[in-house]
C-alpha positions in Angstrom: 3.4 19.7 18.0 6.7 20.7 16.5 6.6 22.4 13.1 6.5 19.8 10.3 9.8 19.2 8.4 9.2 18.0 4.9 12.2 16.7 2.9 12.3 15.2 -0.6 14.8 12.3 -0.8 16.1 9.7 -3.3 17.5 6.3 -2.6 18.3 3.2 -4.7 16.3 0.0 -4.9 17.9 -3.4 -5.5 18.2 -2.8 -9.2 20.1 0.5 -8.7 17.1 2.6 -9.8 16.4 5.9 -8.1 13.3 5.9 -5.8 11.7 9.1 -4.8 10.3 9.7 -1.3 9.2 12.4 1.0 9.8 12.5 4.7 7.4 14.3 6.9 9.0 14.6 10.4 7.0 16.6 12.9 8.6 14.5 15.7 12.3 15.2 16.1 12.8 12.0 18.2 12.7 9.8 15.1 11.4 6.9 17.0 8.7 5.4 14.7 8.4 5.9 11.0 5.2 5.0 9.0 6.1 4.1 5.4 3.2 4.9 3.1 2.7 2.7 0.0 0.3 4.0 -2.6 -2.0 2.0 -4.9 -1.7 0.8 -8.5 -1.1 3.5 -11.1 -0.7 6.1 -8.4 2.0 8.1 -6.6 3.0 9.4 -3.2 0.1 11.7 -2.3 0.3 13.9 0.8 -3.1 13.6 2.5 -2.2 10.6 4.7 1.2 12.0 5.7 -0.6 15.2 6.7 -3.0 13.1 8.8 -0.1 11.3 10.5 1.8 14.6 11.1 -1.3 15.9 12.8 -0.8 13.3 15.5 3.0 13.8 15.7 3.9 10.6 13.7 6.7 10.7 11.2 6.2 9.3 7.8 8.0 8.4 4.5 5.8 8.2 1.4 7.4 6.7 -1.6 6.8 6.6 -5.4 6.9 3.0 -6.5 7.5 3.9 -10.2 7.4 6.6 -12.8 3.7 7.4 -12.2 5.5 9.6 -9.6 9.1 10.7 -9.6 10.8 7.3 -9.3 12.7 5.6 -12.2 11.0 2.2 -12.6 8.7 2.1 -15.6 5.1 1.5 -14.5 3.9 -0.5 -17.5 7.0 -2.6 -17.8 8.0 -3.1 -14.2 4.9 -3.0 -12.1 4.8 -6.2 -9.9 4.5 -7.0 -6.2 8.0 -8.5 -6.3 9.6 -5.4 -7.7 7.6 -3.1 -5.4 8.4 -5.3 -2.4 12.1 -4.9 -3.1 11.6 -1.1 -3.3 9.8 -1.1 0.0 12.6 -3.1 1.6 15.1 -0.5 0.3 12.9 2.2 1.9 13.1 0.3 5.2 16.9 0.2 5.0 16.9 3.9 4.1 14.7 4.8 7.2 16.8 2.7 9.5 19.9 4.4 8.2 18.2 7.7 9.1 18.0 6.5 12.7 14.5 5.0 12.9 14.1 1.9 15.1 10.4 1.2 14.7 9.0 0.7 11.2 5.3 0.7 10.5 3.4 0.4 7.2 0.4 2.1 5.7 -0.7 0.4 2.5 -3.5 1.6 0.2 -5.3 -0.8 -2.3 -2.6 -2.6 -4.3 0.0 -1.1 -2.0 -1.6 -3.1 0.8 -0.6 -6.3 -1.0 2.9 -5.0 -1.3 3.0 -4.1 2.4 1.8 -7.6 3.4 4.1 -9.4 1.1 7.0 -7.5 2.6 5.9 -8.0 6.2 6.1 -11.7 5.7 9.8 -11.4 5.8 10.0 -8.5 8.3 8.7 -9.6 11.8 10.2 -6.4 13.2 7.4 -4.3 11.7 5.6 -2.6 14.6 2.1 -2.2 13.1 0.3 -2.2 9.7 -2.7 -0.2 8.6 -4.4 -1.1 5.3 -7.0 1.0 3.4 -9.3 -0.7 0.8 -6.7 -3.5 0.7 -6.1 -5.8 -2.3 -5.1 -9.2 -0.9 -5.8 -11.3 -4.0 -4.8 -9.3 -7.1 -5.6 -12.1 -9.7 -9.2 -12.0 -8.5 -10.0 -8.3 -8.0 -13.0 -6.9 -9.9 -11.2 -4.7 -12.3 -9.0 -7.4 -13.8 -11.4 -10.4 -13.7 -10.6 -11.9 -17.1 -12.1 -14.9 -18.8 -9.8 -17.8 -19.6 -10.0 -16.9 -23.2 -8.9 -13.3 -22.4 -6.1 -14.5 -20.2 -4.7 -16.8 -22.9 -4.8 -13.9 -25.4 -3.1 -11.4 -23.0 -0.5 -14.0 -22.2 0.4 -14.3 -25.9 0.4 -10.5 -26.3 2.5 -10.2 -23.1 0.4 -7.5 -21.6 -3.1 -6.9 -20.1 -5.2 -3.7 -20.2 -5.7 -1.6 -17.2 -7.8 1.5 -16.8 -7.2 3.7 -13.8 -10.0 5.6 -11.9 -9.3 8.7 -14.1 -9.9 6.8 -17.3 -6.2 6.5 -18.3 -5.4 3.4 -20.3 -2.3 1.3 -19.7 -0.8 -1.9 -21.2 0.7 -3.7 -18.1 3.4 -6.3 -18.6 1.7 -9.7 -18.2 4.5 -10.7 -15.8 2.7 -8.5 -13.2 -0.4 -10.7 -13.3 1.7 -13.9 -13.1 3.9 -12.6 -10.3 0.8 -11.6 -8.2 -0.2 -15.2 -7.9 2.7 -15.8 -5.5 1.3 -13.1 -3.2 -2.4 -14.1 -2.7 -2.5 -13.5 1.1 -5.1 -16.1 2.1 -3.2 -18.8 4.0 -0.2 -16.5 4.6 -1.6 -13.7 6.8 -1.4 -15.8 10.0 2.3 -15.4 10.1 2.1 -11.6 10.5 2.0 -11.2 14.2 1.9 -7.4 14.6 -1.3 -5.4 15.0 -3.1 -5.0 11.6 -5.9 -2.6 10.9 -8.1 -2.9 7.8 -10.4 0.0 6.9 -12.6 -0.8 3.9 -15.8 0.6 2.4 -18.7 -1.8 2.1 -19.5 -0.5 -1.4 -16.0 -0.7 -2.8 -16.4 -0.9 -6.6 -12.9 -2.1 -7.3 -11.8 -4.4 -4.5 -14.3 -6.8 -2.9 -15.1 -5.9 0.7 -15.8 -9.6 1.4 -12.0 -10.3 0.9 -11.3 -8.1 3.9 -13.9 -9.8 6.0 -12.2 -13.1 5.2 -8.6 -12.1 5.5 -9.0 -10.3 8.9 -9.8 -13.6 10.5 -6.3 -14.9 9.7 -4.4 -12.2 11.4 -3.5 -13.0 15.0 -4.0 -9.4 16.0 -6.3 -7.9 13.3 -9.1 -5.4 13.4 -11.5 -4.6 10.6 -13.4 -1.2 10.5 -16.1 -1.3 7.8 -17.1 2.1 6.5 -20.7 1.6 5.6 -21.6 2.9 2.2 -18.1 4.0 1.3 -16.5 3.4 -2.1 -12.9 2.3 -2.9 -11.6 5.7 -1.9 -13.4 5.4 1.5 -15.7 8.3 0.5 -19.4 8.5 1.2 -21.0 11.0 -1.1 -17.6 12.8 -1.3 -17.0 12.7 2.4 -13.7 11.0 3.4 -13.9 11.8 7.1 -15.0 8.5 8.5 -12.0 6.5 7.1 -9.5 9.2 8.1 -10.9 9.4 11.7 -10.7 5.6 12.1 -7.1 5.6 10.9 -6.1 8.4 13.2 -7.7 6.9 16.2 -6.1 3.5 15.6 -2.6 5.0 15.4 -3.2 7.1 18.5 -4.3 4.0 20.4 -1.0 2.3 19.7 1.3 5.2 20.6 
């Protein structure tokens, strides 16, 4: 394998905001690029780009908002629509760099962003999803009562606590916007190969949703990680999910 070339980049989304990304390019041919989309209240971490680099796959990991180094404000601008527009800007940026084959890797909420984007991009080569959110209004961590929903709607925000215990007030428009992107009934139009890796003991996103949605994809594969949590860890061991991801990408090369 060639030595890995890592490059920090910035490009603009449809609102003219600066979006931060990092290219990892072990393969100088620039044939396929995997765009990595992180989860809610997160940022572009390196562990999956390192995995892809290990099998000679180039990647672009992006920060969706200012939880990382991008400009959009997380609490005010988080939404699938906004993130989808940012991902589409990343596609254009990668194509301008010479890439012909675009693939996606979406984690948790990022999986919903990836799928929403893929609906309008039939050229996408393949999609891998890890602990995917496909129905944000009904995930465990924001299952509100009708009374709570009415109160949050009036207050124009809803509370969110990330895995680290950090508390946020998310613009209520994010919740309303997500209703347009519940993937049940839509996934059948995504024709490329789709992989779902999901822990059976996920405490944040219902594993049963993956069992249901995988049946809609014309070319889908579900790999359950028995006993794994939302981060695909079993007693602190992340190897099963990583190995499954690596093997699937190798099969499609």
